[in-house]
N, CA, C and O atoms as CSV, one atom per row, in Angstrom:
chain,resi,resn,atom,element,x,y,z
A,1,UNK,N,N,103.976,178.894,116.698
A,1,UNK,CA,C,105.046,178.828,115.838
A,1,UNK,C,C,104.354,178.359,114.496
A,1,UNK,O,O,103.498,177.476,114.451
A,2,UNK,N,N,104.843,179.075,113.390
A,2,UNK,CA,C,104.265,178.771,112.045
A,2,UNK,C,C,104.953,177.502,111.539
A,2,UNK,O,O,106.157,177.321,111.719
A,3,UNK,N,N,104.216,176.682,110.942
A,3,UNK,CA,C,104.681,175.384,110.282
A,3,UNK,C,C,105.344,175.918,109.058
A,3,UNK,O,O,104.867,176.808,108.353
A,4,UNK,N,N,106.580,175.256,108.839
A,4,UNK,CA,C,107.325,175.600,107.576
A,4,UNK,C,C,106.511,174.899,106.439
A,4,UNK,O,O,105.798,173.919,106.658
A,5,UNK,N,N,106.666,175.465,105.227
A,5,UNK,CA,C,106.106,174.870,104.042
A,5,UNK,C,C,106.758,173.697,103.692
A,5,UNK,O,O,107.949,173.515,103.946
A,6,UNK,N,N,105.965,172.791,103.055
A,6,UNK,CA,C,106.573,171.511,102.467
A,6,UNK,C,C,107.225,171.862,101.141
A,6,UNK,O,O,106.865,172.863,100.520
A,7,UNK,N,N,108.152,171.076,100.712
A,7,UNK,CA,C,108.880,171.333,99.383
A,7,UNK,C,C,107.737,171.610,98.191
A,7,UNK,O,O,107.803,172.547,97.395
A,8,UNK,N,N,106.715,170.642,98.229
A,8,UNK,CA,C,105.730,170.831,97.188
A,8,UNK,C,C,105.133,172.286,97.142
A,8,UNK,O,O,104.892,172.845,96.072
A,9,UNK,N,N,104.897,172.893,98.432
A,9,UNK,CA,C,104.376,174.296,98.488
A,9,UNK,C,C,105.267,175.254,97.868
A,9,UNK,O,O,104.829,176.271,97.331
A,10,UNK,N,N,106.613,174.946,97.924
A,10,UNK,CA,C,107.531,175.890,97.271
A,10,UNK,C,C,107.464,176.013,95.785
A,10,UNK,O,O,108.008,176.951,95.202
A,11,UNK,N,N,106.854,175.148,95.217
A,11,UNK,CA,C,106.792,175.124,93.616
A,11,UNK,C,C,106.006,176.263,93.168
A,11,UNK,O,O,106.271,176.792,92.089
A,12,UNK,N,N,105.068,176.681,93.902
A,12,UNK,CA,C,104.147,177.736,93.629
A,12,UNK,C,C,104.758,179.176,93.681
A,12,UNK,O,O,104.244,180.111,93.068
A,13,UNK,N,N,105.799,179.291,94.387
A,13,UNK,CA,C,106.550,180.597,94.503
A,13,UNK,C,C,107.792,180.385,93.561
A,13,UNK,O,O,108.551,181.344,93.420
A,14,UNK,N,N,108.027,179.358,92.988
A,14,UNK,CA,C,109.155,179.046,92.206
A,14,UNK,C,C,110.591,179.058,92.923
A,14,UNK,O,O,111.623,179.041,92.253
A,15,UNK,N,N,110.598,179.089,94.335
A,15,UNK,CA,C,111.703,178.979,95.055
A,15,UNK,C,C,112.393,177.516,94.790
A,15,UNK,O,O,113.613,177.374,94.870
A,16,UNK,N,N,111.614,176.579,94.508
A,16,UNK,CA,C,111.972,175.277,94.135
A,16,UNK,C,C,111.335,174.829,92.886
A,16,UNK,O,O,110.129,174.962,92.680
A,17,UNK,N,N,112.251,174.237,91.964
A,17,UNK,CA,C,111.781,173.767,90.669
A,17,UNK,C,C,112.073,172.330,90.462
A,17,UNK,O,O,112.930,171.828,91.190
A,18,UNK,N,N,111.451,171.557,89.525
A,18,UNK,CA,C,111.644,170.227,89.389
A,18,UNK,C,C,113.075,169.715,89.371
A,18,UNK,O,O,113.428,168.678,89.934
A,19,UNK,N,N,113.817,170.470,88.725
A,19,UNK,CA,C,115.369,170.160,88.621
A,19,UNK,C,C,115.945,170.080,90.017
A,19,UNK,O,O,116.786,169.227,90.303
A,20,UNK,N,N,115.489,170.975,90.894
A,20,UNK,CA,C,116.111,171.028,92.263
A,20,UNK,C,C,115.793,169.742,92.980
A,20,UNK,O,O,116.693,169.160,93.585
A,21,UNK,N,N,114.579,169.269,92.948
A,21,UNK,CA,C,114.098,168.032,93.555
A,21,UNK,C,C,114.958,166.808,93.010
A,21,UNK,O,O,115.572,165.972,93.672
A,22,UNK,N,N,114.849,166.916,91.727
A,22,UNK,CA,C,115.747,165.687,91.049
A,22,UNK,C,C,117.199,165.744,91.574
A,22,UNK,O,O,117.789,164.699,91.846
A,23,UNK,N,N,117.752,166.895,91.713
A,23,UNK,CA,C,119.084,166.893,92.231
A,23,UNK,C,C,119.184,166.313,93.610
A,23,UNK,O,O,120.112,165.580,93.952
A,24,UNK,N,N,118.171,166.679,94.406
A,24,UNK,CA,C,118.231,166.093,95.748
A,24,UNK,C,C,118.122,164.569,95.747
A,24,UNK,O,O,118.841,163.860,96.451
A,25,UNK,N,N,117.126,164.075,94.866
A,25,UNK,CA,C,117.012,162.651,94.694
A,25,UNK,C,C,118.319,162.026,94.325
A,25,UNK,O,O,118.726,161.024,94.913
A,26,UNK,N,N,118.953,162.579,93.400
A,26,UNK,CA,C,120.337,162.025,92.891
A,26,UNK,C,C,121.425,162.082,93.943
A,26,UNK,O,O,122.357,161.280,94.002
A,27,UNK,N,N,121.228,163.091,94.761
A,27,UNK,CA,C,122.226,163.163,95.889
A,27,UNK,C,C,121.912,161.967,96.982
A,27,UNK,O,O,122.817,161.325,97.515
A,28,UNK,N,N,120.817,161.800,97.186
A,28,UNK,CA,C,120.330,160.798,98.031
A,28,UNK,C,C,120.718,159.401,97.709
A,28,UNK,O,O,121.152,158.624,98.560
A,29,UNK,N,N,120.523,159.055,96.250
A,29,UNK,CA,C,120.897,157.818,95.704
A,29,UNK,C,C,122.346,157.619,95.787
A,29,UNK,O,O,122.812,156.522,96.097
A,30,UNK,N,N,123.096,158.662,95.517
A,30,UNK,CA,C,124.677,158.501,95.530
A,30,UNK,C,C,125.169,158.322,96.831
A,30,UNK,O,O,126.178,157.640,97.006
A,31,UNK,N,N,124.528,158.898,97.841
A,31,UNK,CA,C,124.977,158.733,99.287
A,31,UNK,C,C,123.655,158.803,100.215
A,31,UNK,O,O,123.170,159.901,100.488
A,32,UNK,N,N,123.152,157.741,100.637
A,32,UNK,CA,C,122.029,157.932,101.485
A,32,UNK,C,C,122.247,158.256,102.949
A,32,UNK,O,O,121.294,158.355,103.721
A,33,UNK,N,N,123.507,158.421,103.328
A,33,UNK,CA,C,123.794,158.753,104.672
A,33,UNK,C,C,123.267,160.249,105.038
A,33,UNK,O,O,123.269,161.135,104.184
A,34,UNK,N,N,122.832,160.459,106.323
A,34,UNK,CA,C,122.143,161.675,106.555
A,34,UNK,C,C,123.224,162.858,106.415
A,34,UNK,O,O,124.427,162.764,106.658
A,35,UNK,N,N,122.535,163.971,105.976
A,35,UNK,CA,C,123.321,165.256,105.708
A,35,UNK,C,C,122.538,166.090,104.895
A,35,UNK,O,O,121.775,165.653,104.034
A,36,UNK,N,N,122.721,167.388,105.166
A,36,UNK,CA,C,121.878,168.436,104.427
A,36,UNK,C,C,122.401,168.677,103.100
A,36,UNK,O,O,123.603,168.605,102.843
A,37,UNK,N,N,121.385,169.000,102.142
A,37,UNK,CA,C,121.739,169.337,100.744
A,37,UNK,C,C,121.040,170.648,100.506
A,37,UNK,O,O,119.869,170.823,100.840
A,38,UNK,N,N,121.761,171.544,99.935
A,38,UNK,CA,C,121.324,172.847,99.500
A,38,UNK,C,C,120.592,172.735,98.268
A,38,UNK,O,O,121.094,172.082,97.354
A,39,UNK,N,N,119.463,173.289,98.120
A,39,UNK,CA,C,118.528,173.241,96.785
A,39,UNK,C,C,117.801,174.404,96.646
A,39,UNK,O,O,117.721,175.187,97.592
A,40,UNK,N,N,117.217,174.637,95.505
A,40,UNK,CA,C,116.361,175.756,95.267
A,40,UNK,C,C,116.922,177.047,95.496
A,40,UNK,O,O,118.127,177.257,95.355
A,41,UNK,N,N,116.033,177.999,95.873
A,41,UNK,CA,C,116.530,179.419,96.138
A,41,UNK,C,C,116.692,179.606,97.653
A,41,UNK,O,O,115.832,180.209,98.296
A,42,UNK,N,N,117.782,179.095,98.220
A,42,UNK,CA,C,118.000,179.285,99.548
A,42,UNK,C,C,117.392,178.291,100.584
A,42,UNK,O,O,117.060,178.689,101.701
A,43,UNK,N,N,117.252,176.997,100.200
A,43,UNK,CA,C,116.787,176.014,101.135
A,43,UNK,C,C,117.756,174.876,101.218
A,43,UNK,O,O,118.587,174.611,100.350
A,44,UNK,N,N,117.564,174.188,102.407
A,44,UNK,CA,C,118.425,173.002,102.690
A,44,UNK,C,C,117.425,171.825,103.081
A,44,UNK,O,O,116.368,172.075,103.661
A,45,UNK,N,N,117.761,170.684,102.779
A,45,UNK,CA,C,116.968,169.560,103.199
A,45,UNK,C,C,117.929,168.289,103.483
A,45,UNK,O,O,118.973,168.082,102.864
A,46,UNK,N,N,117.473,167.560,104.401
A,46,UNK,CA,C,118.265,166.302,104.467
A,46,UNK,C,C,117.270,165.138,103.926
A,46,UNK,O,O,116.227,164.795,104.482
A,47,UNK,N,N,117.797,164.611,102.744
A,47,UNK,CA,C,116.880,163.657,102.262
A,47,UNK,C,C,116.842,162.278,102.833
A,47,UNK,O,O,115.946,161.486,102.538
A,48,UNK,N,N,117.818,161.993,103.652
A,48,UNK,CA,C,117.809,160.788,104.502
A,48,UNK,C,C,116.612,160.891,105.584
A,48,UNK,O,O,115.833,159.968,105.819
A,49,UNK,N,N,116.590,162.156,106.203
A,49,UNK,CA,C,115.561,162.272,107.236
A,49,UNK,C,C,114.239,162.286,106.491
A,49,UNK,O,O,113.303,161.679,107.013
A,50,UNK,N,N,114.052,162.893,105.356
A,50,UNK,CA,C,112.832,162.903,104.701
A,50,UNK,C,C,112.390,161.536,104.232
A,50,UNK,O,O,111.193,161.260,104.309
A,51,UNK,N,N,113.236,160.671,103.760
A,51,UNK,CA,C,112.893,159.235,103.462
A,51,UNK,C,C,112.520,158.558,104.788
A,51,UNK,O,O,111.483,157.897,104.845
A,52,UNK,N,N,113.341,158.697,105.885
A,52,UNK,CA,C,112.985,158.150,107.141
A,52,UNK,C,C,111.661,158.376,107.732
A,52,UNK,O,O,111.009,157.542,108.359
A,53,UNK,N,N,111.328,159.587,107.470
A,53,UNK,CA,C,109.968,160.144,107.993
A,53,UNK,C,C,108.763,159.743,107.132
A,53,UNK,O,O,107.639,159.888,107.612
A,54,UNK,N,N,108.907,159.281,105.972
A,54,UNK,CA,C,107.795,158.993,104.941
A,54,UNK,C,C,107.649,157.473,105.138
A,54,UNK,O,O,108.615,156.752,104.890
A,55,UNK,N,N,106.504,156.958,105.565
A,55,UNK,CA,C,106.368,155.480,105.773
A,55,UNK,C,C,106.493,154.689,104.423
A,55,UNK,O,O,107.033,153.583,104.471
A,56,UNK,N,N,106.090,155.113,103.364
A,56,UNK,CA,C,106.035,154.332,102.153
A,56,UNK,C,C,107.502,154.193,101.739
A,56,UNK,O,O,108.040,153.100,101.559
A,57,UNK,N,N,108.150,155.451,101.593
A,57,UNK,CA,C,109.557,155.472,101.122
A,57,UNK,C,C,110.454,154.644,102.033
A,57,UNK,O,O,111.317,153.910,101.552
A,58,UNK,N,N,110.268,154.751,103.290
A,58,UNK,CA,C,111.076,154.050,104.372
A,58,UNK,C,C,110.981,152.556,104.064
A,58,UNK,O,O,111.964,151.814,104.087
A,59,UNK,N,N,109.686,152.141,103.762
A,59,UNK,CA,C,109.476,150.625,103.570
A,59,UNK,C,C,109.935,150.147,102.214
A,59,UNK,O,O,110.558,149.091,102.094
A,60,UNK,N,N,109.646,150.875,101.256
A,60,UNK,CA,C,110.035,150.573,99.787
A,60,UNK,C,C,111.534,150.515,99.524
A,60,UNK,O,O,112.035,149.632,98.828
A,61,UNK,N,N,112.246,151.512,100.119
A,61,UNK,CA,C,113.704,151.707,99.621
A,61,UNK,C,C,114.550,150.425,99.809
A,61,UNK,O,O,115.503,150.252,99.049
A,62,UNK,N,N,114.282,149.560,100.721
A,62,UNK,CA,C,115.106,148.393,100.993
A,62,UNK,C,C,114.388,147.107,100.361
A,62,UNK,O,O,114.936,146.020,100.541
A,63,UNK,N,N,113.356,147.158,99.732
A,63,UNK,CA,C,112.861,146.025,99.082
A,63,UNK,C,C,113.530,145.507,97.792
A,63,UNK,O,O,113.750,146.269,96.851
A,64,UNK,N,N,113.819,144.319,97.768
A,64,UNK,CA,C,114.621,143.820,96.666
A,64,UNK,C,C,113.794,143.868,95.333
A,64,UNK,O,O,114.420,144.023,94.284
A,65,UNK,N,N,112.632,143.765,95.307
A,65,UNK,CA,C,111.833,143.813,94.045
A,65,UNK,C,C,111.636,145.207,93.507
A,65,UNK,O,O,111.288,145.407,92.343
A,66,UNK,N,N,111.869,146.182,94.391
A,66,UNK,CA,C,111.715,147.645,93.832
A,66,UNK,C,C,112.863,148.064,92.825
A,66,UNK,O,O,114.055,147.967,93.117
A,67,UNK,N,N,112.434,148.498,91.716
A,67,UNK,CA,C,113.375,148.979,90.664
A,67,UNK,C,C,113.767,150.349,91.040
A,67,UNK,O,O,113.225,150.970,91.954
A,68,UNK,N,N,114.808,150.842,90.242
A,68,UNK,CA,C,115.392,152.136,90.493
A,68,UNK,C,C,114.286,153.194,90.255
A,68,UNK,O,O,114.254,154.167,91.007
A,69,UNK,N,N,113.416,153.074,89.301
A,69,UNK,CA,C,112.379,154.001,88.995
A,69,UNK,C,C,111.442,154.229,90.145
A,69,UNK,O,O,111.074,155.354,90.483
A,70,UNK,N,N,111.054,153.068,90.757
A,70,UNK,CA,C,110.102,153.060,91.939
A,70,UNK,C,C,110.754,153.643,93.159
A,70,UNK,O,O,110.145,154.361,93.953
A,71,UNK,N,N,112.121,153.279,93.286
A,71,UNK,CA,C,112.855,153.958,94.446
A,71,UNK,C,C,112.854,155.442,94.241
A,71,UNK,O,O,112.591,156.178,95.193
A,72,UNK,N,N,113.130,155.920,93.071
A,72,UNK,CA,C,113.279,157.311,92.782
A,72,UNK,C,C,112.007,157.974,93.037
A,72,UNK,O,O,111.995,159.050,93.634
A,73,UNK,N,N,110.767,157.330,92.569
A,73,UNK,CA,C,109.485,158.009,92.877
A,73,UNK,C,C,109.294,158.103,94.275
A,73,UNK,O,O,108.864,159.167,94.719
A,74,UNK,N,N,109.570,157.056,95.131
A,74,UNK,CA,C,109.448,157.068,96.563
A,74,UNK,C,C,110.119,158.185,97.328
A,74,UNK,O,O,109.571,158.884,98.180
A,75,UNK,N,N,111.502,158.275,96.878
A,75,UNK,CA,C,112.365,159.235,97.521
A,75,UNK,C,C,111.816,160.659,96.984
A,75,UNK,O,O,111.900,161.620,97.749
A,76,UNK,N,N,111.325,160.811,95.851
A,76,UNK,CA,C,110.808,162.058,95.309
A,76,UNK,C,C,109.667,162.450,96.146
A,76,UNK,O,O,109.635,163.600,96.584
A,77,UNK,N,N,108.666,161.563,96.433
A,77,UNK,CA,C,107.532,161.785,97.243
A,77,UNK,C,C,107.971,162.323,98.622
A,77,UNK,O,O,107.543,163.392,99.058
A,78,UNK,N,N,108.845,161.536,99.291
A,78,UNK,CA,C,109.208,161.891,100.572
A,78,UNK,C,C,109.769,163.338,100.648
A,78,UNK,O,O,109.407,164.063,101.574
A,79,UNK,N,N,110.634,163.779,99.713
A,79,UNK,CA,C,111.117,165.060,99.592
A,79,UNK,C,C,110.043,166.065,99.393
A,79,UNK,O,O,110.012,167.115,100.036
A,80,UNK,N,N,109.171,165.741,98.506
A,80,UNK,CA,C,108.048,166.737,98.197
A,80,UNK,C,C,107.300,167.110,99.480
A,80,UNK,O,O,106.892,168.250,99.702
A,81,UNK,N,N,107.146,166.061,100.314
A,81,UNK,CA,C,106.299,166.215,101.454
A,81,UNK,C,C,107.061,166.644,102.688
A,81,UNK,O,O,106.419,166.862,103.716
A,82,UNK,N,N,108.404,166.788,102.675
A,82,UNK,CA,C,109.307,167.239,103.768
A,82,UNK,C,C,109.116,168.722,103.878
A,82,UNK,O,O,108.566,169.356,102.978
A,83,UNK,N,N,109.557,169.267,104.952
A,83,UNK,CA,C,109.610,170.633,105.174
A,83,UNK,C,C,111.073,171.173,105.204
A,83,UNK,O,O,111.714,171.147,106.254
A,84,UNK,N,N,111.559,171.627,104.127
A,84,UNK,CA,C,112.925,172.068,103.970
A,84,UNK,C,C,113.206,173.437,104.994
A,84,UNK,O,O,112.279,174.121,105.428
A,85,UNK,N,N,114.445,173.662,105.249
A,85,UNK,CA,C,114.860,174.686,106.011
A,85,UNK,C,C,115.285,175.938,105.117
A,85,UNK,O,O,116.053,175.804,104.164
A,86,UNK,N,N,114.823,176.965,105.429
A,86,UNK,CA,C,115.354,178.180,104.577
A,86,UNK,C,C,116.784,178.716,105.296
A,86,UNK,O,O,116.906,178.955,106.497
A,87,UNK,N,N,117.718,178.832,104.387
A,87,UNK,CA,C,119.130,179.275,104.797
A,87,UNK,C,C,119.339,180.650,104.581
A,87,UNK,O,O,120.423,181.161,104.859
């Protein structure tokens, strides 16, 4: 079975653009409970699963010293390395 591409890989085909990733980060920050979010050209991702699967983001997200910018960067990294589902 072929491995699904990471979100980062989808930038090269323009199926995903920077604004799409920013919207997913915003959605996660607004509601961090699990749930799929549609983004890009026909993809879905669960940002809560992406964050939980990314060791740095998972550790950093609850640190009291982490400011909003650092949290956003960690969530973004987790989303970029996740493998979204094509719908």
